mmCIF entry with sequence, helices, sheets and N, C-alpha, C, O atoms, coordinates in Angstrom:
data_MODEL
# 
_entry.id   MODEL 
# 
_entity.id                         1 
_entity.type                       polymer 
_entity.pdbx_number_of_molecules   1 
# 
_entity_poly.entity_id                      1 
_entity_poly.type                           'polypeptide(L)' 
_entity_poly.nstd_linkage                   no 
_entity_poly.nstd_monomer                   no 
_entity_poly.pdbx_seq_one_letter_code       MLALHLLQSSLVYVNTQLIQAVLRDPGRGLSPLFWTHINPYGRFYLDMDTRLDLTAA 
_entity_poly.pdbx_seq_one_letter_code_can   MLALHLLQSSLVYVNTQLIQAVLRDPGRGLSPLFWTHINPYGRFYLDMDTRLDLTAA 
_entity_poly.pdbx_strand_id                 A 
# 
loop_
_entity_poly_seq.entity_id 
_entity_poly_seq.num 
_entity_poly_seq.mon_id 
_entity_poly_seq.hetero 
1 1  MET n 
1 2  LEU n 
1 3  ALA n 
1 4  LEU n 
1 5  HIS n 
1 6  LEU n 
1 7  LEU n 
1 8  GLN n 
1 9  SER n 
1 10 SER n 
1 11 LEU n 
1 12 VAL n 
1 13 TYR n 
1 14 VAL n 
1 15 ASN n 
1 16 THR n 
1 17 GLN n 
1 18 LEU n 
1 19 ILE n 
1 20 GLN n 
1 21 ALA n 
1 22 VAL n 
1 23 LEU n 
1 24 ARG n 
1 25 ASP n 
1 26 PRO n 
1 27 GLY n 
1 28 ARG n 
1 29 GLY n 
1 30 LEU n 
1 31 SER n 
1 32 PRO n 
1 33 LEU n 
1 34 PHE n 
1 35 TRP n 
1 36 THR n 
1 37 HIS n 
1 38 ILE n 
1 39 ASN n 
1 40 PRO n 
1 41 TYR n 
1 42 GLY n 
1 43 ARG n 
1 44 PHE n 
1 45 TYR n 
1 46 LEU n 
1 47 ASP n 
1 48 MET n 
1 49 ASP n 
1 50 THR n 
1 51 ARG n 
1 52 LEU n 
1 53 ASP n 
1 54 LEU n 
1 55 THR n 
1 56 ALA n 
1 57 ALA n 
# 
_struct_asym.id          A 
_struct_asym.entity_id   1 
# 
_struct_conf.conf_type_id            HELX_P 
_struct_conf.id                      HELX_P1 
_struct_conf.pdbx_PDB_helix_id       AA1 
_struct_conf.beg_label_comp_id       LEU 
_struct_conf.beg_label_asym_id       A 
_struct_conf.beg_label_seq_id        2 
_struct_conf.pdbx_beg_PDB_ins_code   ? 
_struct_conf.end_label_comp_id       LEU 
_struct_conf.end_label_asym_id       A 
_struct_conf.end_label_seq_id        23 
_struct_conf.pdbx_end_PDB_ins_code   ? 
_struct_conf.beg_auth_comp_id        LEU 
_struct_conf.beg_auth_asym_id        A 
_struct_conf.beg_auth_seq_id         2 
_struct_conf.end_auth_comp_id        LEU 
_struct_conf.end_auth_asym_id        A 
_struct_conf.end_auth_seq_id         23 
_struct_conf.pdbx_PDB_helix_class    1 
_struct_conf.details                 ? 
_struct_conf.pdbx_PDB_helix_length   22 
# 
_struct_conf_type.id          HELX_P 
_struct_conf_type.criteria    ? 
_struct_conf_type.reference   ? 
# 
loop_
_atom_site.group_PDB 
_atom_site.id 
_atom_site.type_symbol 
_atom_site.label_atom_id 
_atom_site.label_alt_id 
_atom_site.label_comp_id 
_atom_site.label_asym_id 
_atom_site.label_entity_id 
_atom_site.label_seq_id 
_atom_site.pdbx_PDB_ins_code 
_atom_site.Cartn_x 
_atom_site.Cartn_y 
_atom_site.Cartn_z 
_atom_site.occupancy 
_atom_site.B_iso_or_equiv 
_atom_site.pdbx_formal_charge 
_atom_site.auth_seq_id 
_atom_site.auth_comp_id 
_atom_site.auth_asym_id 
_atom_site.auth_atom_id 
_atom_site.pdbx_PDB_model_num 
ATOM 1   N N  . MET A 1 1  ? 78.263  107.535 115.284 1.00 0.00 ? 1  MET A N  1 
ATOM 2   C CA . MET A 1 1  ? 78.802  107.365 116.675 1.00 0.00 ? 1  MET A CA 1 
ATOM 3   C C  . MET A 1 1  ? 79.682  106.086 116.667 1.00 0.00 ? 1  MET A C  1 
ATOM 4   O O  . MET A 1 1  ? 80.743  106.064 117.290 1.00 0.00 ? 1  MET A O  1 
ATOM 5   N N  . LEU A 1 2  ? 79.234  105.023 115.958 1.00 0.00 ? 2  LEU A N  1 
ATOM 6   C CA . LEU A 1 2  ? 80.062  103.800 115.979 1.00 0.00 ? 2  LEU A CA 1 
ATOM 7   C C  . LEU A 1 2  ? 81.354  104.034 115.209 1.00 0.00 ? 2  LEU A C  1 
ATOM 8   O O  . LEU A 1 2  ? 82.388  103.463 115.556 1.00 0.00 ? 2  LEU A O  1 
ATOM 9   N N  . ALA A 1 3  ? 81.313  104.871 114.162 1.00 0.00 ? 3  ALA A N  1 
ATOM 10  C CA . ALA A 1 3  ? 82.547  105.156 113.436 1.00 0.00 ? 3  ALA A CA 1 
ATOM 11  C C  . ALA A 1 3  ? 83.572  105.855 114.273 1.00 0.00 ? 3  ALA A C  1 
ATOM 12  O O  . ALA A 1 3  ? 84.765  105.583 114.142 1.00 0.00 ? 3  ALA A O  1 
ATOM 13  N N  . LEU A 1 4  ? 83.106  106.827 115.205 1.00 0.00 ? 4  LEU A N  1 
ATOM 14  C CA . LEU A 1 4  ? 83.981  107.512 116.037 1.00 0.00 ? 4  LEU A CA 1 
ATOM 15  C C  . LEU A 1 4  ? 84.511  106.616 117.105 1.00 0.00 ? 4  LEU A C  1 
ATOM 16  O O  . LEU A 1 4  ? 85.650  106.794 117.536 1.00 0.00 ? 4  LEU A O  1 
ATOM 17  N N  . HIS A 1 5  ? 83.746  105.664 117.555 1.00 0.00 ? 5  HIS A N  1 
ATOM 18  C CA . HIS A 1 5  ? 84.291  104.641 118.517 1.00 0.00 ? 5  HIS A CA 1 
ATOM 19  C C  . HIS A 1 5  ? 85.333  103.797 117.863 1.00 0.00 ? 5  HIS A C  1 
ATOM 20  O O  . HIS A 1 5  ? 86.367  103.525 118.473 1.00 0.00 ? 5  HIS A O  1 
ATOM 21  N N  . LEU A 1 6  ? 85.114  103.376 116.673 1.00 0.00 ? 6  LEU A N  1 
ATOM 22  C CA . LEU A 1 6  ? 86.086  102.562 115.927 1.00 0.00 ? 6  LEU A CA 1 
ATOM 23  C C  . LEU A 1 6  ? 87.406  103.358 115.734 1.00 0.00 ? 6  LEU A C  1 
ATOM 24  O O  . LEU A 1 6  ? 88.500  102.811 115.874 1.00 0.00 ? 6  LEU A O  1 
ATOM 25  N N  . LEU A 1 7  ? 87.261  104.710 115.396 1.00 0.00 ? 7  LEU A N  1 
ATOM 26  C CA . LEU A 1 7  ? 88.423  105.567 115.195 1.00 0.00 ? 7  LEU A CA 1 
ATOM 27  C C  . LEU A 1 7  ? 89.183  105.698 116.494 1.00 0.00 ? 7  LEU A C  1 
ATOM 28  O O  . LEU A 1 7  ? 90.413  105.669 116.457 1.00 0.00 ? 7  LEU A O  1 
ATOM 29  N N  . GLN A 1 8  ? 88.559  105.837 117.608 1.00 0.00 ? 8  GLN A N  1 
ATOM 30  C CA . GLN A 1 8  ? 89.162  106.024 118.869 1.00 0.00 ? 8  GLN A CA 1 
ATOM 31  C C  . GLN A 1 8  ? 89.856  104.689 119.240 1.00 0.00 ? 8  GLN A C  1 
ATOM 32  O O  . GLN A 1 8  ? 91.014  104.736 119.655 1.00 0.00 ? 8  GLN A O  1 
ATOM 33  N N  . SER A 1 9  ? 89.283  103.620 119.127 1.00 0.00 ? 9  SER A N  1 
ATOM 34  C CA . SER A 1 9  ? 89.914  102.343 119.394 1.00 0.00 ? 9  SER A CA 1 
ATOM 35  C C  . SER A 1 9  ? 91.140  102.098 118.570 1.00 0.00 ? 9  SER A C  1 
ATOM 36  O O  . SER A 1 9  ? 92.150  101.617 119.084 1.00 0.00 ? 9  SER A O  1 
ATOM 37  N N  . SER A 1 10 ? 91.072  102.425 117.268 1.00 0.00 ? 10 SER A N  1 
ATOM 38  C CA . SER A 1 10 ? 92.231  102.254 116.411 1.00 0.00 ? 10 SER A CA 1 
ATOM 39  C C  . SER A 1 10 ? 93.368  103.182 116.846 1.00 0.00 ? 10 SER A C  1 
ATOM 40  O O  . SER A 1 10 ? 94.527  102.767 116.867 1.00 0.00 ? 10 SER A O  1 
ATOM 41  N N  . LEU A 1 11 ? 93.048  104.434 117.194 1.00 0.00 ? 11 LEU A N  1 
ATOM 42  C CA . LEU A 1 11 ? 94.048  105.308 117.726 1.00 0.00 ? 11 LEU A CA 1 
ATOM 43  C C  . LEU A 1 11 ? 94.765  104.864 118.982 1.00 0.00 ? 11 LEU A C  1 
ATOM 44  O O  . LEU A 1 11 ? 95.967  105.062 119.154 1.00 0.00 ? 11 LEU A O  1 
ATOM 45  N N  . VAL A 1 12 ? 93.986  104.262 119.841 1.00 0.00 ? 12 VAL A N  1 
ATOM 46  C CA . VAL A 1 12 ? 94.615  103.775 121.076 1.00 0.00 ? 12 VAL A CA 1 
ATOM 47  C C  . VAL A 1 12 ? 95.552  102.669 120.765 1.00 0.00 ? 12 VAL A C  1 
ATOM 48  O O  . VAL A 1 12 ? 96.635  102.589 121.345 1.00 0.00 ? 12 VAL A O  1 
ATOM 49  N N  . TYR A 1 13 ? 95.137  101.732 119.786 1.00 0.00 ? 13 TYR A N  1 
ATOM 50  C CA . TYR A 1 13 ? 96.007  100.673 119.402 1.00 0.00 ? 13 TYR A CA 1 
ATOM 51  C C  . TYR A 1 13 ? 97.345  101.145 118.784 1.00 0.00 ? 13 TYR A C  1 
ATOM 52  O O  . TYR A 1 13 ? 98.440  100.700 119.128 1.00 0.00 ? 13 TYR A O  1 
ATOM 53  N N  . VAL A 1 14 ? 97.152  102.069 117.858 1.00 0.00 ? 14 VAL A N  1 
ATOM 54  C CA . VAL A 1 14 ? 98.390  102.608 117.199 1.00 0.00 ? 14 VAL A CA 1 
ATOM 55  C C  . VAL A 1 14 ? 99.303  103.369 118.198 1.00 0.00 ? 14 VAL A C  1 
ATOM 56  O O  . VAL A 1 14 ? 100.526 103.277 118.087 1.00 0.00 ? 14 VAL A O  1 
ATOM 57  N N  . ASN A 1 15 ? 98.753  104.087 119.129 1.00 0.00 ? 15 ASN A N  1 
ATOM 58  C CA . ASN A 1 15 ? 99.518  104.745 120.207 1.00 0.00 ? 15 ASN A CA 1 
ATOM 59  C C  . ASN A 1 15 ? 100.241 103.792 121.042 1.00 0.00 ? 15 ASN A C  1 
ATOM 60  O O  . ASN A 1 15 ? 101.399 104.010 121.396 1.00 0.00 ? 15 ASN A O  1 
ATOM 61  N N  . THR A 1 16 ? 99.531  102.638 121.399 1.00 0.00 ? 16 THR A N  1 
ATOM 62  C CA . THR A 1 16 ? 100.150 101.577 122.191 1.00 0.00 ? 16 THR A CA 1 
ATOM 63  C C  . THR A 1 16 ? 101.343 101.028 121.504 1.00 0.00 ? 16 THR A C  1 
ATOM 64  O O  . THR A 1 16 ? 102.388 100.869 122.135 1.00 0.00 ? 16 THR A O  1 
ATOM 65  N N  . GLN A 1 17 ? 101.243 100.711 120.169 1.00 0.00 ? 17 GLN A N  1 
ATOM 66  C CA . GLN A 1 17 ? 102.358 100.215 119.406 1.00 0.00 ? 17 GLN A CA 1 
ATOM 67  C C  . GLN A 1 17 ? 103.492 101.139 119.337 1.00 0.00 ? 17 GLN A C  1 
ATOM 68  O O  . GLN A 1 17 ? 104.637 100.701 119.449 1.00 0.00 ? 17 GLN A O  1 
ATOM 69  N N  . LEU A 1 18 ? 103.250 102.426 119.156 1.00 0.00 ? 18 LEU A N  1 
ATOM 70  C CA . LEU A 1 18 ? 104.265 103.431 119.101 1.00 0.00 ? 18 LEU A CA 1 
ATOM 71  C C  . LEU A 1 18 ? 104.985 103.638 120.368 1.00 0.00 ? 18 LEU A C  1 
ATOM 72  O O  . LEU A 1 18 ? 106.200 103.834 120.349 1.00 0.00 ? 18 LEU A O  1 
ATOM 73  N N  . ILE A 1 19 ? 104.290 103.608 121.519 1.00 0.00 ? 19 ILE A N  1 
ATOM 74  C CA . ILE A 1 19 ? 104.927 103.754 122.845 1.00 0.00 ? 19 ILE A CA 1 
ATOM 75  C C  . ILE A 1 19 ? 105.706 102.519 123.096 1.00 0.00 ? 19 ILE A C  1 
ATOM 76  O O  . ILE A 1 19 ? 106.795 102.640 123.655 1.00 0.00 ? 19 ILE A O  1 
ATOM 77  N N  . GLN A 1 20 ? 105.287 101.361 122.755 1.00 0.00 ? 20 GLN A N  1 
ATOM 78  C CA . GLN A 1 20 ? 106.114 100.181 123.020 1.00 0.00 ? 20 GLN A CA 1 
ATOM 79  C C  . GLN A 1 20 ? 107.400 100.224 122.215 1.00 0.00 ? 20 GLN A C  1 
ATOM 80  O O  . GLN A 1 20 ? 108.460 99.874  122.734 1.00 0.00 ? 20 GLN A O  1 
ATOM 81  N N  . ALA A 1 21 ? 107.331 100.660 120.914 1.00 0.00 ? 21 ALA A N  1 
ATOM 82  C CA . ALA A 1 21 ? 108.491 100.821 120.130 1.00 0.00 ? 21 ALA A CA 1 
ATOM 83  C C  . ALA A 1 21 ? 109.496 101.808 120.713 1.00 0.00 ? 21 ALA A C  1 
ATOM 84  O O  . ALA A 1 21 ? 110.702 101.589 120.597 1.00 0.00 ? 21 ALA A O  1 
ATOM 85  N N  . VAL A 1 22 ? 109.013 102.929 121.361 1.00 0.00 ? 22 VAL A N  1 
ATOM 86  C CA . VAL A 1 22 ? 109.860 103.903 121.924 1.00 0.00 ? 22 VAL A CA 1 
ATOM 87  C C  . VAL A 1 22 ? 110.498 103.361 123.242 1.00 0.00 ? 22 VAL A C  1 
ATOM 88  O O  . VAL A 1 22 ? 111.682 103.589 123.487 1.00 0.00 ? 22 VAL A O  1 
ATOM 89  N N  . LEU A 1 23 ? 109.721 102.656 124.072 1.00 0.00 ? 23 LEU A N  1 
ATOM 90  C CA . LEU A 1 23 ? 110.281 102.164 125.292 1.00 0.00 ? 23 LEU A CA 1 
ATOM 91  C C  . LEU A 1 23 ? 111.251 100.946 125.126 1.00 0.00 ? 23 LEU A C  1 
ATOM 92  O O  . LEU A 1 23 ? 111.944 100.566 126.070 1.00 0.00 ? 23 LEU A O  1 
ATOM 93  N N  . ARG A 1 24 ? 111.278 100.395 123.999 1.00 0.00 ? 24 ARG A N  1 
ATOM 94  C CA . ARG A 1 24 ? 112.269 99.288  123.757 1.00 0.00 ? 24 ARG A CA 1 
ATOM 95  C C  . ARG A 1 24 ? 113.709 99.957  123.638 1.00 0.00 ? 24 ARG A C  1 
ATOM 96  O O  . ARG A 1 24 ? 114.693 99.285  123.946 1.00 0.00 ? 24 ARG A O  1 
ATOM 97  N N  . ASP A 1 25 ? 113.841 101.199 123.219 1.00 0.00 ? 25 ASP A N  1 
ATOM 98  C CA . ASP A 1 25 ? 115.076 101.900 123.002 1.00 0.00 ? 25 ASP A CA 1 
ATOM 99  C C  . ASP A 1 25 ? 115.399 102.697 124.187 1.00 0.00 ? 25 ASP A C  1 
ATOM 100 O O  . ASP A 1 25 ? 114.727 103.708 124.392 1.00 0.00 ? 25 ASP A O  1 
ATOM 101 N N  . PRO A 1 26 ? 116.351 102.370 125.004 1.00 0.00 ? 26 PRO A N  1 
ATOM 102 C CA . PRO A 1 26 ? 116.649 103.130 126.226 1.00 0.00 ? 26 PRO A CA 1 
ATOM 103 C C  . PRO A 1 26 ? 117.130 104.550 125.974 1.00 0.00 ? 26 PRO A C  1 
ATOM 104 O O  . PRO A 1 26 ? 117.098 105.369 126.892 1.00 0.00 ? 26 PRO A O  1 
ATOM 105 N N  . GLY A 1 27 ? 117.579 104.874 124.755 1.00 0.00 ? 27 GLY A N  1 
ATOM 106 C CA . GLY A 1 27 ? 118.145 106.155 124.495 1.00 0.00 ? 27 GLY A CA 1 
ATOM 107 C C  . GLY A 1 27 ? 117.027 107.154 124.103 1.00 0.00 ? 27 GLY A C  1 
ATOM 108 O O  . GLY A 1 27 ? 117.327 108.326 123.874 1.00 0.00 ? 27 GLY A O  1 
ATOM 109 N N  . ARG A 1 28 ? 115.811 106.744 124.023 1.00 0.00 ? 28 ARG A N  1 
ATOM 110 C CA . ARG A 1 28 ? 114.723 107.651 123.622 1.00 0.00 ? 28 ARG A CA 1 
ATOM 111 C C  . ARG A 1 28 ? 113.771 107.877 124.774 1.00 0.00 ? 28 ARG A C  1 
ATOM 112 O O  . ARG A 1 28 ? 113.696 107.114 125.737 1.00 0.00 ? 28 ARG A O  1 
ATOM 113 N N  . GLY A 1 29 ? 113.037 108.989 124.614 1.00 0.00 ? 29 GLY A N  1 
ATOM 114 C CA . GLY A 1 29 ? 112.110 109.285 125.758 1.00 0.00 ? 29 GLY A CA 1 
ATOM 115 C C  . GLY A 1 29 ? 110.784 109.728 125.116 1.00 0.00 ? 29 GLY A C  1 
ATOM 116 O O  . GLY A 1 29 ? 110.692 109.931 123.906 1.00 0.00 ? 29 GLY A O  1 
ATOM 117 N N  . LEU A 1 30 ? 109.775 109.869 125.966 1.00 0.00 ? 30 LEU A N  1 
ATOM 118 C CA . LEU A 1 30 ? 108.455 110.196 125.605 1.00 0.00 ? 30 LEU A CA 1 
ATOM 119 C C  . LEU A 1 30 ? 108.182 111.721 125.870 1.00 0.00 ? 30 LEU A C  1 
ATOM 120 O O  . LEU A 1 30 ? 108.714 112.289 126.824 1.00 0.00 ? 30 LEU A O  1 
ATOM 121 N N  . SER A 1 31 ? 107.399 112.324 125.061 1.00 0.00 ? 31 SER A N  1 
ATOM 122 C CA . SER A 1 31 ? 106.921 113.721 125.347 1.00 0.00 ? 31 SER A CA 1 
ATOM 123 C C  . SER A 1 31 ? 105.536 113.684 125.916 1.00 0.00 ? 31 SER A C  1 
ATOM 124 O O  . SER A 1 31 ? 104.757 112.805 125.548 1.00 0.00 ? 31 SER A O  1 
ATOM 125 N N  . PRO A 1 32 ? 105.192 114.578 126.780 1.00 0.00 ? 32 PRO A N  1 
ATOM 126 C CA . PRO A 1 32 ? 103.754 114.552 127.271 1.00 0.00 ? 32 PRO A CA 1 
ATOM 127 C C  . PRO A 1 32 ? 102.863 115.104 126.208 1.00 0.00 ? 32 PRO A C  1 
ATOM 128 O O  . PRO A 1 32 ? 101.645 114.950 126.291 1.00 0.00 ? 32 PRO A O  1 
ATOM 129 N N  . LEU A 1 33 ? 103.422 115.747 125.201 1.00 0.00 ? 33 LEU A N  1 
ATOM 130 C CA . LEU A 1 33 ? 102.602 116.251 124.088 1.00 0.00 ? 33 LEU A CA 1 
ATOM 131 C C  . LEU A 1 33 ? 102.525 115.209 122.955 1.00 0.00 ? 33 LEU A C  1 
ATOM 132 O O  . LEU A 1 33 ? 103.063 115.410 121.866 1.00 0.00 ? 33 LEU A O  1 
ATOM 133 N N  . PHE A 1 34 ? 101.857 114.121 123.238 1.00 0.00 ? 34 PHE A N  1 
ATOM 134 C CA . PHE A 1 34 ? 101.860 112.919 122.301 1.00 0.00 ? 34 PHE A CA 1 
ATOM 135 C C  . PHE A 1 34 ? 100.624 112.906 121.451 1.00 0.00 ? 34 PHE A C  1 
ATOM 136 O O  . PHE A 1 34 ? 99.896  111.914 121.407 1.00 0.00 ? 34 PHE A O  1 
ATOM 137 N N  . TRP A 1 35 ? 100.371 114.070 120.736 1.00 0.00 ? 35 TRP A N  1 
ATOM 138 C CA . TRP A 1 35 ? 99.184  114.171 119.939 1.00 0.00 ? 35 TRP A CA 1 
ATOM 139 C C  . TRP A 1 35 ? 99.521  114.721 118.601 1.00 0.00 ? 35 TRP A C  1 
ATOM 140 O O  . TRP A 1 35 ? 98.587  114.937 117.828 1.00 0.00 ? 35 TRP A O  1 
ATOM 141 N N  . THR A 1 36 ? 100.732 114.973 118.235 1.00 0.00 ? 36 THR A N  1 
ATOM 142 C CA . THR A 1 36 ? 101.088 115.660 116.961 1.00 0.00 ? 36 THR A CA 1 
ATOM 143 C C  . THR A 1 36 ? 100.689 114.874 115.734 1.00 0.00 ? 36 THR A C  1 
ATOM 144 O O  . THR A 1 36 ? 100.459 115.459 114.675 1.00 0.00 ? 36 THR A O  1 
ATOM 145 N N  . HIS A 1 37 ? 100.599 113.526 115.855 1.00 0.00 ? 37 HIS A N  1 
ATOM 146 C CA . HIS A 1 37 ? 100.299 112.706 114.715 1.00 0.00 ? 37 HIS A CA 1 
ATOM 147 C C  . HIS A 1 37 ? 98.799  112.605 114.437 1.00 0.00 ? 37 HIS A C  1 
ATOM 148 O O  . HIS A 1 37 ? 98.384  111.922 113.501 1.00 0.00 ? 37 HIS A O  1 
ATOM 149 N N  . ILE A 1 38 ? 97.975  113.296 115.262 1.00 0.00 ? 38 ILE A N  1 
ATOM 150 C CA . ILE A 1 38 ? 96.522  113.219 115.112 1.00 0.00 ? 38 ILE A CA 1 
ATOM 151 C C  . ILE A 1 38 ? 96.018  114.429 114.461 1.00 0.00 ? 38 ILE A C  1 
ATOM 152 O O  . ILE A 1 38 ? 96.445  115.541 114.771 1.00 0.00 ? 38 ILE A O  1 
ATOM 153 N N  . ASN A 1 39 ? 95.072  114.235 113.518 1.00 0.00 ? 39 ASN A N  1 
ATOM 154 C CA . ASN A 1 39 ? 94.520  115.330 112.752 1.00 0.00 ? 39 ASN A CA 1 
ATOM 155 C C  . ASN A 1 39 ? 93.001  115.212 112.990 1.00 0.00 ? 39 ASN A C  1 
ATOM 156 O O  . ASN A 1 39 ? 92.317  114.552 112.208 1.00 0.00 ? 39 ASN A O  1 
ATOM 157 N N  . PRO A 1 40 ? 92.438  115.865 114.101 1.00 0.00 ? 40 PRO A N  1 
ATOM 158 C CA . PRO A 1 40 ? 91.010  115.618 114.342 1.00 0.00 ? 40 PRO A CA 1 
ATOM 159 C C  . PRO A 1 40 ? 90.076  116.387 113.353 1.00 0.00 ? 40 PRO A C  1 
ATOM 160 O O  . PRO A 1 40 ? 88.876  116.117 113.299 1.00 0.00 ? 40 PRO A O  1 
ATOM 161 N N  . TYR A 1 41 ? 90.611  117.292 112.619 1.00 0.00 ? 41 TYR A N  1 
ATOM 162 C CA . TYR A 1 41 ? 89.752  118.095 111.651 1.00 0.00 ? 41 TYR A CA 1 
ATOM 163 C C  . TYR A 1 41 ? 90.358  117.979 110.284 1.00 0.00 ? 41 TYR A C  1 
ATOM 164 O O  . TYR A 1 41 ? 91.546  117.690 110.146 1.00 0.00 ? 41 TYR A O  1 
ATOM 165 N N  . GLY A 1 42 ? 89.604  118.187 109.332 1.00 0.00 ? 42 GLY A N  1 
ATOM 166 C CA . GLY A 1 42 ? 90.037  118.232 107.947 1.00 0.00 ? 42 GLY A CA 1 
ATOM 167 C C  . GLY A 1 42 ? 89.993  116.853 107.260 1.00 0.00 ? 42 GLY A C  1 
ATOM 168 O O  . GLY A 1 42 ? 89.207  115.982 107.632 1.00 0.00 ? 42 GLY A O  1 
ATOM 169 N N  . ARG A 1 43 ? 90.803  116.695 106.317 1.00 0.00 ? 43 ARG A N  1 
ATOM 170 C CA . ARG A 1 43 ? 90.768  115.520 105.458 1.00 0.00 ? 43 ARG A CA 1 
ATOM 171 C C  . ARG A 1 43 ? 91.824  114.495 105.927 1.00 0.00 ? 43 ARG A C  1 
ATOM 172 O O  . ARG A 1 43 ? 92.913  114.855 106.374 1.00 0.00 ? 43 ARG A O  1 
ATOM 173 N N  . PHE A 1 44 ? 91.487  113.318 105.818 1.00 0.00 ? 44 PHE A N  1 
ATOM 174 C CA . PHE A 1 44 ? 92.399  112.230 106.107 1.00 0.00 ? 44 PHE A CA 1 
ATOM 175 C C  . PHE A 1 44 ? 92.778  111.510 104.893 1.00 0.00 ? 44 PHE A C  1 
ATOM 176 O O  . PHE A 1 44 ? 91.916  110.979 104.194 1.00 0.00 ? 44 PHE A O  1 
ATOM 177 N N  . TYR A 1 45 ? 94.040  111.463 104.602 1.00 0.00 ? 45 TYR A N  1 
ATOM 178 C CA . TYR A 1 45 ? 94.633  110.825 103.420 1.00 0.00 ? 45 TYR A CA 1 
ATOM 179 C C  . TYR A 1 45 ? 95.048  109.372 103.790 1.00 0.00 ? 45 TYR A C  1 
ATOM 180 O O  . TYR A 1 45 ? 95.985  109.234 104.577 1.00 0.00 ? 45 TYR A O  1 
ATOM 181 N N  . LEU A 1 46 ? 94.481  108.386 103.331 1.00 0.00 ? 46 LEU A N  1 
ATOM 182 C CA . LEU A 1 46 ? 94.813  107.001 103.665 1.00 0.00 ? 46 LEU A CA 1 
ATOM 183 C C  . LEU A 1 46 ? 95.549  106.389 102.545 1.00 0.00 ? 46 LEU A C  1 
ATOM 184 O O  . LEU A 1 46 ? 95.037  106.371 101.425 1.00 0.00 ? 46 LEU A O  1 
ATOM 185 N N  . ASP A 1 47 ? 96.728  105.879 102.770 1.00 0.00 ? 47 ASP A N  1 
ATOM 186 C CA . ASP A 1 47 ? 97.518  105.135 101.726 1.00 0.00 ? 47 ASP A CA 1 
ATOM 187 C C  . ASP A 1 47 ? 97.388  103.705 102.114 1.00 0.00 ? 47 ASP A C  1 
ATOM 188 O O  . ASP A 1 47 ? 98.121  103.238 102.985 1.00 0.00 ? 47 ASP A O  1 
ATOM 189 N N  . MET A 1 48 ? 96.462  102.969 101.490 1.00 0.00 ? 48 MET A N  1 
ATOM 190 C CA . MET A 1 48 ? 96.221  101.569 101.864 1.00 0.00 ? 48 MET A CA 1 
ATOM 191 C C  . MET A 1 48 ? 97.213  100.636 101.245 1.00 0.00 ? 48 MET A C  1 
ATOM 192 O O  . MET A 1 48 ? 97.111  99.419  101.402 1.00 0.00 ? 48 MET A O  1 
ATOM 193 N N  . ASP A 1 49 ? 98.211  101.206 100.516 1.00 0.00 ? 49 ASP A N  1 
ATOM 194 C CA . ASP A 1 49 ? 99.260  100.316 99.975  1.00 0.00 ? 49 ASP A CA 1 
ATOM 195 C C  . ASP A 1 49 ? 100.445 100.206 100.830 1.00 0.00 ? 49 ASP A C  1 
ATOM 196 O O  . ASP A 1 49 ? 101.318 99.380  100.562 1.00 0.00 ? 49 ASP A O  1 
ATOM 197 N N  . THR A 1 50 ? 100.539 101.042 101.912 1.00 0.00 ? 50 THR A N  1 
ATOM 198 C CA . THR A 1 50 ? 101.645 101.009 102.787 1.00 0.00 ? 50 THR A CA 1 
ATOM 199 C C  . THR A 1 50 ? 101.212 100.763 104.241 1.00 0.00 ? 50 THR A C  1 
ATOM 200 O O  . THR A 1 50 ? 100.071 101.032 104.618 1.00 0.00 ? 50 THR A O  1 
ATOM 201 N N  . ARG A 1 51 ? 102.118 100.265 105.018 1.00 0.00 ? 51 ARG A N  1 
ATOM 202 C CA . ARG A 1 51 ? 101.789 100.000 106.477 1.00 0.00 ? 51 ARG A CA 1 
ATOM 203 C C  . ARG A 1 51 ? 102.770 100.789 107.337 1.00 0.00 ? 51 ARG A C  1 
ATOM 204 O O  . ARG A 1 51 ? 103.873 101.146 106.924 1.00 0.00 ? 51 ARG A O  1 
ATOM 205 N N  . LEU A 1 52 ? 102.291 101.045 108.580 1.00 0.00 ? 52 LEU A N  1 
ATOM 206 C CA . LEU A 1 52 ? 103.280 101.704 109.473 1.00 0.00 ? 52 LEU A CA 1 
ATOM 207 C C  . LEU A 1 52 ? 104.422 100.704 109.897 1.00 0.00 ? 52 LEU A C  1 
ATOM 208 O O  . LEU A 1 52 ? 104.194 99.532  110.198 1.00 0.00 ? 52 LEU A O  1 
ATOM 209 N N  . ASP A 1 53 ? 105.577 101.235 109.892 1.00 0.00 ? 53 ASP A N  1 
ATOM 210 C CA . ASP A 1 53 ? 106.738 100.380 110.286 1.00 0.00 ? 53 ASP A CA 1 
ATOM 211 C C  . ASP A 1 53 ? 106.850 100.528 111.778 1.00 0.00 ? 53 ASP A C  1 
ATOM 212 O O  . ASP A 1 53 ? 107.491 101.468 112.248 1.00 0.00 ? 53 ASP A O  1 
ATOM 213 N N  . LEU A 1 54 ? 106.257 99.644  112.542 1.00 0.00 ? 54 LEU A N  1 
ATOM 214 C CA . LEU A 1 54 ? 106.264 99.651  113.960 1.00 0.00 ? 54 LEU A CA 1 
ATOM 215 C C  . LEU A 1 54 ? 107.484 98.938  114.594 1.00 0.00 ? 54 LEU A C  1 
ATOM 216 O O  . LEU A 1 54 ? 107.696 98.937  115.807 1.00 0.00 ? 54 LEU A O  1 
ATOM 217 N N  . THR A 1 55 ? 108.319 98.293  113.613 1.00 0.00 ? 55 THR A N  1 
ATOM 218 C CA . THR A 1 55 ? 109.436 97.507  114.126 1.00 0.00 ? 55 THR A CA 1 
ATOM 219 C C  . THR A 1 55 ? 110.715 98.390  114.095 1.00 0.00 ? 55 THR A C  1 
ATOM 220 O O  . THR A 1 55 ? 111.675 98.086  114.802 1.00 0.00 ? 55 THR A O  1 
ATOM 221 N N  . ALA A 1 56 ? 110.739 99.462  113.300 1.00 0.00 ? 56 ALA A N  1 
ATOM 222 C CA . ALA A 1 56 ? 111.917 100.292 113.242 1.00 0.00 ? 56 ALA A CA 1 
ATOM 223 C C  . ALA A 1 56 ? 111.924 101.268 114.402 1.00 0.00 ? 56 ALA A C  1 
ATOM 224 O O  . ALA A 1 56 ? 110.950 101.970 114.673 1.00 0.00 ? 56 ALA A O  1 
ATOM 225 N N  . ALA A 1 57 ? 113.047 101.280 115.061 1.00 0.00 ? 57 ALA A N  1 
ATOM 226 C CA . ALA A 1 57 ? 113.176 102.196 116.230 1.00 0.00 ? 57 ALA A CA 1 
ATOM 227 C C  . ALA A 1 57 ? 114.445 102.836 116.175 1.00 0.00 ? 57 ALA A C  1 
ATOM 228 O O  . ALA A 1 57 ? 114.768 103.642 117.048 1.00 0.00 ? 57 ALA A O  1 
# 
């Protein structure tokens, strides 16, 4: 249960960062279907050697 809570909190943080990056660029818009980057089932492949580029827009 605690692991799922941590996963949910992490997902909210990443979504917030992605939305802020999109809103900085006036030429881009948001889709109401903002869940395509989530894989709730199956395997999760984590590459701990790379980071999300949240500054590129």
